[in-house]
C-alpha positions in Angstrom: 92.9 96.5 113.6 93.5 93.3 115.4 96.6 92.7 112.3 100.1 94.3 112.3 100.2 94.4 108.5 96.2 95.6 108.2 97.7 99.1 108.1 99.9 98.5 105.7 97.2 96.9 103.5 95.0 99.7 103.9 97.4 102.1 102.7 98.0 99.8 99.5 94.6 100.1 98.8 94.7 104.0 99.1 97.8 103.3 97.0 95.8 101.6 94.1 92.5 103.6 94.6 94.8 106.6 93.8 96.6 105.5 91.2 93.3 104.9 89.6 91.5 107.6 89.8 95.6 109.8 88.8 95.1 107.4 85.7 90.5 108.0 84.9 91.7 112.1 85.4 93.1 112.1 81.7 90.1 110.8 80.6 88.1 112.8 82.4 89.3 115.6 80.5 88.9 118.8 83.1 86.6 116.5 84.2 83.9 117.1 81.7 83.6 113.9 81.0 81.3 112.0 83.8 82.2 108.6 84.0 86.1 109.3 84.7 85.1 111.8 86.7 82.8 109.8 88.7 86.1 107.3 89.3 88.6 110.2 90.1 86.0 111.6 92.8 85.8 107.8 93.6 89.0 107.1 93.9 90.7 110.0 95.4 87.8 109.8 98.1 88.6 106.3 99.0 92.4 106.6 98.9 92.2 110.1 101.4 89.6 107.4 103.8 91.9 105.0 103.6 94.9 107.0 104.2 93.4 108.9 107.0 92.7 105.3 109.0 96.6 104.2 107.8 98.1 107.1 109.4 96.1 105.9 112.6 99.0 103.5 113.5 101.9 104.0 111.4 104.1 107.1 111.5 102.9 109.8 108.6 106.4 110.3 107.3 105.8 106.2 106.7 102.6 107.0 105.2 103.6 109.3 103.3 106.9 108.1 101.6 105.2 105.0 100.3 101.9 106.5 98.9 104.3 109.3 97.4 106.3 106.7 96.1 104.2 103.4 95.2 101.8 106.3 93.7 103.9 107.9 91.6 105.7 104.5 90.0 102.1 102.7 89.5 100.7 105.9 87.8 103.5 106.1 85.4 102.8 101.8 85.0 99.5 102.7 84.3 99.3 105.7 81.8 101.9 103.1 80.1 99.2 100.6 80.3 95.4 102.9 79.4 97.2 105.4 77.0 100.3 103.8 76.0 102.6 107.1 77.6 106.7 106.3 77.4 109.1 107.3 80.2 112.5 107.4 79.4 115.5 105.5 81.0 116.6 108.6 83.1 112.8 108.2 84.5 113.3 105.2 86.0 116.3 106.4 87.6 114.4 109.2 89.1 112.0 106.3 90.2 114.3 104.4 91.4 116.0 107.0 93.9 112.7 107.4 95.2 112.1 104.0 96.2 115.9 104.4 97.9 114.4 107.9 99.3 111.0 105.9 101.0 113.4 103.1 102.3 115.5 105.8 104.2 112.8 108.1 105.6 111.0 104.1 106.6 114.6 103.1 108.7 114.5 106.9 109.7 111.5 106.7 111.6 112.3 103.6 113.4 
């Protein structure tokens, strides 16, 4: 990859694909509904492929911490938008702690 931010762009696309797949999982109803089940399979397949490309140049610890933190927040936001699921205020505190952890992992990898 020629641009230094390209692996991070791939990681971001991987996270978006994973969030879409995770949110679609509820509609897939135990993978019995074929359209959302197909979205789950394609989303996770795309996400893992892009992750495998990103870890070629970004340390695994950084990739995974960003993946986990943004994926969790994205899934919570997606579930709110698509299904109207609500989070309690303490959940936002948890997300902030996870975001701080992602930052600490990134600092620790430098």
